[in-house]
C-alpha positions in Angstrom: 46.3 -34.5 -58.8 50.0 -33.8 -58.5 52.1 -36.9 -58.7 53.9 -36.5 -55.3 50.5 -35.8 -53.6 49.0 -38.9 -55.1 51.9 -41.0 -54.1 51.7 -39.9 -50.5 47.9 -40.3 -50.5 48.3 -43.8 -51.8 50.8 -44.8 -49.1 48.6 -43.2 -46.4 45.5 -45.0 -47.7 47.2 -48.4 -47.9 48.7 -48.1 -44.5 45.3 -47.1 -43.1 43.8 -50.1 -44.8 46.3 -52.4 -43.2 45.6 -51.0 -39.8 41.9 -51.4 -40.4 42.4 -55.1 -41.2 44.8 -55.6 -38.2 42.2 -54.1 -35.9 39.4 -56.3 -37.2 37.5 -53.6 -39.1 34.5 -55.5 -40.7 34.5 -53.1 -43.7 38.1 -52.1 -44.4 38.8 -49.7 -47.2 39.5 -51.2 -50.6 42.9 -50.9 -52.2 43.7 -47.4 -53.5 43.2 -48.4 -57.2 39.7 -49.8 -56.2 38.7 -47.0 -53.9 35.9 -44.7 -55.0 37.0 -41.2 -56.2 35.5 -39.6 -53.1 37.7 -41.7 -50.8 40.9 -41.0 -52.8 40.0 -37.3 -52.8 39.4 -37.3 -49.0 42.8 -38.9 -48.5 44.5 -36.4 -50.8 42.8 -33.5 -48.9 44.2 -35.0 -45.6 47.7 -35.1 -47.1 47.4 -31.4 -48.2 46.2 -30.5 -44.7 49.1 -32.3 -43.1 51.6 -30.7 -45.5 50.1 -27.4 -44.4 50.9 -28.2 -40.8 47.7 -29.8 -39.4 48.2 -32.0 -36.3 46.7 -35.5 -36.1 43.8 -34.1 -34.1 43.2 -31.3 -36.6 43.3 -33.9 -39.4 40.6 -35.9 -37.7 38.4 -32.8 -37.0 38.7 -31.7 -40.7 37.8 -35.3 -41.8 34.7 -35.2 -39.6 33.7 -31.8 -41.0 34.1 -33.0 -44.5 32.1 -36.2 -43.8 29.3 -34.3 -42.1 29.2 -31.8 -45.0 28.7 -34.7 -47.4 25.8 -36.0 -45.3 27.5 -38.6 -43.1 26.6 -39.0 -39.5 27.7 -41.0 -36.5 26.6 -44.6 -36.5 27.9 -47.7 -34.7 28.9 -49.3 -38.0 30.8 -47.9 -41.0 28.4 -48.0 -43.9 29.0 -46.0 -47.1 25.5 -46.6 -48.4 23.7 -45.0 -45.5 26.7 -42.7 -44.7 27.3 -43.7 -41.1 30.7 -44.0 -39.4 31.7 -44.8 -35.8 34.6 -42.4 -35.9 32.5 -39.3 -36.4 33.1 -38.3 -32.8 35.5 -35.7 -31.2 39.1 -36.8 -31.4 39.4 -37.3 -27.6 36.5 -39.8 -27.8 38.2 -42.0 -30.4 39.5 -45.4 -29.3 43.3 -45.5 -29.1 43.6 -47.6 -32.3 41.7 -44.9 -34.2 44.0 -42.2 -32.9 47.0 -44.3 -33.9 45.7 -44.1 -37.5 45.7 -40.3 -37.4 49.2 -40.2 -36.0 50.4 -42.8 -38.6 48.9 -40.8 -41.4 50.6 -37.6 -40.1 53.9 -39.4 -39.7 53.8 -40.8 -43.3 53.1 -37.4 -44.7 55.9 -35.8 -42.8 58.3 -38.6 -43.7 57.5 -38.5 -47.4 57.5 -34.7 -47.7 61.2 -34.1 -47.0 62.9 -31.3 -48.8 64.3 -33.7 -51.4 61.0 -35.2 -52.4 59.9 -34.2 -55.9 57.0 -31.9 -56.0 56.4 -31.6 -59.7 53.2 -32.1 -61.7 53.0 -35.0 -64.1 
């Protein structure tokens, strides 16, 4: 993974984790360094999509498509073992605090991808 992409993904992941905790998520994401590879990859793919111009709504829809393709389905509780997630719904059906996460993710990517950010491979 390109270093700048991983840096942005790490910041997005950790900010999302903090919001999960603030909103009382019973199963918040682990810290970036402890997150499973599939979760880090998913975040990096979201960063790439945002860099390509995806809106917060499009980021959510792409996330849902990726989750469903990996066998996840809607469930009232987030559970990685049985692959259920309460956010596997259309964007407009998300609670406000979940939409805030998509907007925050998008804003972080935009803020960290200014023209003077390094985009070199390590």
